[in-house]
GUGUNU-341424 format. One record per residue: y, z, x of N, C-alpha, C in turn. Coordinates in steps of 0.05 Angstrom, whole numbers, plus 5000, padded with zeros to 4 digits. Atoms other than C-alpha are relative to their C-alpha. Example, Ala and Ser with C-alpha at 12.3 -4.5 7.8 and 13.67 -1.06 7.14 Angstrom:
BEGIN
497650005018491051565246502450005018
497649994984497951435273502250144985
***
This chain:
BEGIN
499450005029163935231387502550084993
496949955007171035221359500250264984
499849765013173935851330499749984971
500450015030174435611256497249944994
503050045006167035411260498450275002
501249744997165236091286500750174976
499249855023169136411230498549924975
501650115022165735951178497250124999
502749914997158936131203499850294997
500049685005160636881205500150054971
499449975026163136861138497349944980
502650075015156736511111498050205006
502249804992152336991150500350264987
499649765017155737581117499449994973
500750045029154837301049497249994999
502850024999147537171066498950285000
501249724994146337901090500750154973
499649855021149838181030498149914975
501950115023146037720980497250105005
502849904996139337881010499750294997
500349705002140738631013500050074972
500149955030142538630939497749904989
502650125013136338180923497750205006
502549844994131438630959500350304992
500049705004134139330949501350084972
498649955028138039280880499249774981
500550215020134538750840500650044973
499549985032135439020769502950034999
497249955003142539250781501549735006
498850264994144338560812499749814977
500550185021141138190757501850074973
498449915022144838600704502949925005
497550104995151338460739500549694998
500050285002149837720741500349934971
499950055028148837730666502950054991
497349935006155738050657501849805008
498050214989159337560702499649724986
500550255014155836960669501149994972
498750005027157837170599502949974999
497050034996165037240621500949725006
499150274992165436580655499449804979
500750205021161936200599502150014978
498049985023166836480547502649895008
497150114991172936300591499949735010
499750254986170935680628497749804989
502450175009164935350589501349734994
499050265006169534790560501149865023
499050134974172534670629497949835011
502450174990165634450651499749734987
500350255015165233940596502349815006
497750184993172233650613499749915028
500550124974170533610685497949805000
502150205000164133250673501049724990
498850255011167832720629501949875021
498250094979173332680682498549855023
501250124977168432530737498749714993
501150255006165031960700502349784997
497850195005171831640679501349895025
498450054975175131680748498249825016
501650204984169231350780500149724989
499550275013169730780729502649885008
497350114991177030710746499949885028
500450104972175130630819498649755001
501850225000170030110803501649744991
498650215008174929670766502949965011
497650004986180829800810500249825024
499850144977183129430871498550145024
501349824980180030000912496949945002
502950024999173029770894499049815021
500950204979172829210944499750125026
499849914973174129681002497250075011
502549934989168229771052500250285010
500349744988166130471070498649995028
501050044974165630371144499649725008
500550254990162929781179498749824979
501050205018160629131144496750044998
503249994997153129281167499050274987
500949765012149529741120497650115018
501949874984144730241152497349994989
502750025015139230211098499749834979
500250185022136529731051499950094975
499849915026137129770977497750194992
502349825011130130080964500150275011
500149734987130630611016502650164992
497449885008138030750998499850134974
500349905027136430860924497950205001
502349795000129931220941501150275010
499249764989133431720984502050154982
498149845019139131880936498850084976
501449935024134531920877498250235005
501749764994129532390913501850255003
498649784995135032840933501450094978
498549915023139032840869498550114979
501649905022133532960819497550125006
502649884989126733040850498150124980
501949895014122133510821501050084970
498949935026126833670762498949824977
500950185021124433040725497350074993
502649925007117433290729499950274985
500149755014119233980706500749944970
498950045025122733690644499149754986
500350245012119733030630498949984972
501049985027115933250569501350234984
499049745013118533970556502649964986
497450035011125733780545500249834975
499750175025125033170498498550164975
501549875022119933590456501850234988
498349765009124634180452502249904981
498050125018130133730424498849884974
501450105022125033420379499450204979
500749795017123034080349502550184993
497649855004130134390353502349865004
497450164996135533860345502550184997
497749825002142134180361502049934979
498250095023145933800306498649784986
500950235012145133260257500949745013
499450264984145032530281499249774981
500750265014144731820252497349905012
502650094984138731700301497850134987
502849885009131431840283499750255016
500749774986128832500303499149975030
500850074973125532200364502049885015
497950144985131431780384502250195006
498349754994136032400380499450175024
501149834977131432790424500549875027
499950144976131632240476503049965007
497350034992139032160471501150255013
499049764986140432880488498650045029
501250014973135432810547501649855018
498350214984139732220570502450135007
497549884996146032620561499750215022
500149784980143733210605499249905026
501250094974140632780659501149735009
499050294996144832130657502349985018
497850094985151731920676501450265012
498249794990155032620684499050145026
501149894974150232920738500649805024
499750164976150732280779502949945004
497250014995158332250769501050235019
499549794980158732940803499149945027
501050074972154332710861501749795009
498650234989157932040866502750055007
497249944992165132320864500150145026
499949844974163732840917499149815023
500850194984160032300954501949825011
498050204993165631820953502350155017
498149844986170432380977499250025031
501049944974166132511036499749745016
500250274986164931761051502749935010
497250054991172531681052500850155025
499549804977172932291100498649875027
501450074977167632011145500549715012
500150264992168231271147503049844999
497550145002175531121127502050155016
498249814985179431741151498950075029
501349984973174331781209500350305008
500049714991174232561208497250104997
502649895001168433031212499150034970
501250005027163733101153500250314989
499549745009166933751127501949974976
498150005022170333911061503150025007
496949954990176734131096501149745013
498950244983177333441132501649824980
498550145020180433171066503150075004
497149894994186733591087501249845023
498750104973191933361137498950165023
501049864978189933531206501150275007
498849734994194734101213498850214983
501049785016191334481156497050025001
503050005000183934331171498950265009
501049754989183234961212501350224990
498649785012187535391168498150174985
501649845019184635961124499249834975
500850185018184535471069497849815005
502150164989180534981106497150135005
502549854995175435501130498650094974
501149925026174735761058498649794987
501150255013173335061031497149965013
502550064988167834971082497950234995
501949775005164735661069499049984970
500750065025164735540995498149784995
501850235003161434871001497150075011
502649914990155935161045498650184983
501249795016154735751001498949854974
500950155026154435300937497649825005
502350154992149634830972497550145001
502249824996145435380993498650104974
500849895026144935670922498649794983
501250215018143635000890497249915008
502850054989137534830934498250224996
501749765002134935530931498950004971
500749985030134935500854498049804995
501950205006131234830854497350085015
502549904985126135090906498450214984
501049795015125035720867498549904975
501250115024123535350801497749805007
502150204990119634780836497750165011
502349894986115235260876498350144978
501649885024113735630810498449814984
501550225015111735000776497649925016
502650104983107334790834497950204997
501849805000103835440833498650014973
501349985027102535470757498549744994
501450235004100534750758497150005011
502249994985095534870810497950194984
501949815014092735460769499149854973
500750135026092635040703497749785008
501950204992089034450738497350105009
502749904990083734900770499150254983
500949795020083235400713500150305008
499749724995085636050743502850094996
497749875006091236520729501650045027
498649954976097136600776502050234994
497849804999102537140790502649865008
497450104993109836950793500850005028
498949974972111137220862498049895020
501650154983105236840890501249745009
498350244991110036250891501450055025
498749954972112936560953498549865021
501650144979107236280993500549684999
499250285000108735590965502949945011
497750034988116135690983500149985028
500250004971114235851054498949745011
501250234992110035261060501949744997
498450225005114934761031502550045020
497849954981120635071074499149915029
500750074974116634961137499749725003
500250294999114934231121502549864998
497550155004121734061097501750055028
498549964975124634371163498949785020
501050184984119733931201501049694994
499050245006122033311162502949975006
497050024993129533491173500149985029
499650004972128133561250499149715008
500550284992125232851250502449804993
497550175005131732591221499849824974
499850155023133832101169497749764998
501650245001130031481188496950045001
502949944997123231781211499150194978
501049805018122632351163501049964970
499150015024127032361102499649724987
500250275014127031601088497249944992
502450085005119831511094498650174977
500749855022118232091047501249944975
498650085023123231870998498949744990
501550265007120131170996497450074987
502749935009113431470984500450144972
499449885025116131900928500749804976
499050205019119531330889497549814995
502550185002113030890901498250144981
501949875016108531410871500950074973
498949955025113031610816500149774980
500050245015113730910794497149944989
502750045008106130840792499150204978
500649835023105431450749501449914975
498750115025110631180701498649764988
501350245010107030520697497350084986
502649905014100330910681500550114973
499449875024103531310628500849784979
499650225020106230680594497749844995
502350145006099930300602497950124985
501949875014095330810575500950174978
498949865021100031100526499249944971
500850055029098731150449501549774990
498650245008104130660441501649915025
498650104978108130220485502550135000
497649815003113530700504502649885004
497450124995119030270532500449744982
500050225020120629850472503149954993
497250095009126829580436501650254990
498749755010128330290408501450115024
498549914976130330460481502749905001
497050114998136430000478501550114978
498549875023138430290411500850285010
499349724992138130990438502349995022
498150044976141830760503502549954988
497550095013147130420462501550234986
498949795013148231000419501050245019
499149814979148531480478502749915013
497350084988154031040511502150034978
497949995019157731000446501050274994
499449715009157631760432500650175026
499749844976158331960504502750175001
497649844998165632180501500250234980
499949775019165432600437497850195005
502349834992158732880462501050175023
499049884976162033070528502250224993
497949815007167733420492499050194981
501249845022163433720438501850024974
498050035020168133460384498849914972
500750115027167633370308497050024993
502749995007160933200282498049985023
501749964976158233190353499850265010
499849724990159533920359497450124998
502349834999153734370377500650295002
499349714998153335130377500550095029
499449894973155935570433497250085013
502549924988148835830442498449775012
501250234988146035150454501549915024
498550084974151734980504499450205022
500849814977150335620542497550015009
502750014990143035520546499449745011
500750294987143234770563502449875013
498050174986149534390576501550135019
498549874981153634900608498250055026
502149974979147435080652499749765015
500650234986146134370670502649915015
497650104987153334190686500650205024
499749824975153734820733498049945019
502150064980147034630763500749745016
499450244985149433920778502450055019
497849964983155934170805499350155026
501149854978152234660850498749815020
501550174983148134090877501949755010
498450194992154333630885500650005031
499350024971156033840957497949885017
501950114982149333720991499149704991
500750275007147633120948501949795005
498150204996154132790953500349955031
499850024972154732901030497749835008
502650134992147632631036500349704992
499550275011149332020993502049835019
498250144982155331891035499049955029
501350054975151331951097498449775005
501850225001146731411079501049754990
498650225013151730951049502049855015
498150134985155530711106499749684998
499950285001157629991100500049894972
499850095028157429951024502850004991
497450005010163629780985500250224980
499649815020166530280937498949954974
500950115028164829860876496750005002
502849974997157629810903498950275000
500649714997157230530920499950124974
499849865028159530780850498149904982
501850095017155330290812497150085006
502849934989149030440852499550304993
500649735003149931180849500250104971
499849935028152231210776498049884979
501650155020148230680740497149955005
503050034995141430550776498550254998
501549765004139131270780499650094971
499949935028141431400707497949824984
501850175013137530800683497050075004
502649924994131331000721499250264983
500549735013131731710689499749964970
500450045029132631430618497349874996
502850115003126231010628497850205000
502049804996122631610651499750194976
500049835024124432060591498949864977
501050165021123031480545497150004999
503050034998115931370570498550264993
501349735006114132110571500450114970
499049885025118132300509498749854977
500950145025115831770459497150054998
502949955004108431870475499650294993
500449745008109332620469500650034968
499349975030112732530400497549884985
502050105014107132090380497450174996
501949794999102032620398500650214978
499249795020105933120355499849894971
499950105026106832660296497049944988
502650055009099432480293498150255001
501249725001097733240299497650005024
501850004978093633090365500550235015
499049794982097833610399501950194985
497849845010102134210382502050015019
497549994982109134310408499650195020
500649794982106834950439498749915029
501650114977102434530488502349925023
498050134982109134240518502550185005
497549844998113934850515500350095028
499649874973112735080588501449775020
498950174982116934750640498249995024
501749994979111634920690497249844997
502550125004105234640657500149774978
499950195019107734200601499249745006
500650294992107033520637497049985006
502750034995099933690657498350034975
501250005028097833880586500449744988
499550255014100933250564498149775013
501750204987097132820616497150024993
502749995007090533130592499349834974
500750155025091132700528499849685010
500150304992090932030567497649965021
502150064982085731650608501050065028
499849964970085031800684501750275003
498449775001087932500669499650155027
500449834973084732820734501649845023
498550164977088232240776502950054995
497149985005094932290742500950295005
499149704997094933060747500350035032
499850004970093632980823502549895011
497650154993099132480830502650184993
497849825007103832960793500550245018
499849784981102133530836501149935028
498850104973103433120899503049954997
497350065002110032890870501850284997
498549745001112333600853500350095029
500049904972110633800925501949825018
498350164980113733200961503049984990
497550035010119933150915501650255009
498749734992121333900932500549995032
499650054971120733731007502449835002
497550164996125733161001502650124992
497849875008130533590964500950205023
499449814981130134141014500649915029
499350114975130033731078502749865001
497450135000136233341055502150255001
498049785001139734041041500050115029
499949904972137534281112501749815016
498650214985140433631142503050054997
497149955005146933731107501150255006
498849724991147934451117500050025031
499850004971146634331190502149835009
497450164995152133801188502350154998
497649825006157134301159500050215021
500349794983154934831208500549905028
499550094970155334391271502649845002
497550095000162534231255500349694992
499750285012161433591214498349805016
501550214983156833261265497949854981
501850135017152932691227497150035012
502549974986147132821275499750285008
499949734992146933581276497950105020
501949914981143633981330497450134989
502349925014136534181317499650294997
500149715002137734921326501350084971
499149955027141834891261498149934978
502050065018136234551226497850204996
501849775001131535081247501150234982
498749755012136435621223499949974971
499550055030137835321155497149984986
502850035013130135171141499150314996
501149735004128735921152501950134979
498049885019135136151113499249924972
500950095030133135731050497750124990
502349905007126335971051500450344990
499549715005128836721054501850054973
498249945025134336611001498349964975
501650045026129236320953498250214992
501749785005124536890961501750234989
498349805012130437360945500649954972
499650075028132136980884497550054984
502349995016124937000860499650334995
500149705002124937770874501850104977
498149925021131137830829498949924973
500750115025128437400776497350104986
502749955009121037560771499349844976
501050145020118837360702502449844988
497950125013125837150682501849815021
499050164978126736670741502449794990
498250205008130236130702502750104990
497449875008135336590671501650095023
498649924975137136870738501249745015
498850234985137936190768502349904985
497950115014142435950712502450205003
497649804995146836590720501449975026
499150034970147336490796501649755003
498650274998149335770789502650014985
497750015016154335880735502150155017
498049844985157936420776501349865023
498950144973158336010843500949744994
499350285005159135330812503149994993
497249995009166035550782501949975023
498050014981169935670844499549745017
500050274985166935030878501049804984
498950255017168734600819503150035002
497050004998176134850823500749875027
499550124974175934670897499649704999
500850275005172534010881502049844987
497850145015177733830829502549975017
497550014983183433990879499649785020
500550224981179933510928500449734988
499750255014179732960877502949944994
497150065005187033040857501349925026
498850074975189033020930499349715010
500950264994184632410941501549804985
498650205016187932040883502849985010
497450024990194732250910500249825026
499850174975192931930977499849694993
500550305006190531280943502649884986
498350115016196031200892503050075007
497249954993202431580911501049925026
499150034971202431490985499149685004
500950294998199530750973498749955027
501550024973194630851032498449775000
501850234999190630281057497250085005
502649864999184430691050497949895020
***
């Protein structure tokens, strides 16, 4: 093992020990400190998150329509077909979050619109769901993925953030810190998702079976998911992660079709295209929070800033994973697939669930309180439709398997980073990261207890900021390579 790699792993290990020590022995004090740091960062850098999100979308579109769009990322032969390719990046990039928010988030905007809009109340609620889950998160993922694909397939360097630098600087303190920050941010992103998803899975089981649960019982779920995800990562991309991702997308599509078929109204209708057009038309002023599109600072802190920080925290492992499975694609094909296809799938998902939830509310068949929980809202929603027992079981399975695909992808990527950028990392690293992710998630749940979501958002906002600054520097340097040096990428 080379010296810089040892230093990287030692620095990450020290961070892990400090974090776990604070989480287990000083949970209340650490939580209070997180609240202070979060408030300071949001006041000083909240608008920067908005700017970065818009920049990520626009710069990817520039790449699509420029001469660089024709360039192949590696060999002409692609490793994975379209279905498996999209299934893997979608399962990794969104996963269980779509089940957490499918009903709860549109209903929240329906009941609490953040501002006035020319759209109907239902249309505006869906537009904001599109905004938070659409182009911007996939732009974060796609932009980092493009940087890593350039490093791996064009520059032919190791899959490390520091590999974007000239060879003489890759093992410098700057290069080591880049790799450390990427690993830490990746770890925190997946831990946050596993903590929330584990809690949802536990409460969903309790709701479906009619018994009460305690928040910390989700620790047992986390242990099980971590174990299974580690096993999937040990099997590798083709045998484990790809097959499970294909299963996820197939089952999620079936659930979507059942909701549309049995819904109170045909959910995906012409209104969808009107909402989509308005979202695209208003995307830039919404992204900048300008003029009549301005929302309150409280809403930004509770929703948009949190989401942008969350997506940024997920960008390292999602981006490198997307790059890893995208060999042979052109830059244009890569960007359009990563930016457009998953976003459209997400829009259809929120439309189907959201419009049916709105109809239940408008006809007074349901109360909005039925859907306010991110943990049980979707299951209470499914109770209003035929085959509820079947669809709830399908949803439970999806929460579980989506969590596994998110965690196994993170294990694989963290192992790549830890094994010096090896695209097929040693199994000892996969074992180690599977255990570490489980321990970190348990620590986070002990910090948060009943306020898990609040603690997650605080942790992500704190650590997403330094990563985003590094990420922006990488993008600027990448553009310099393309345009100022006129490289033949």
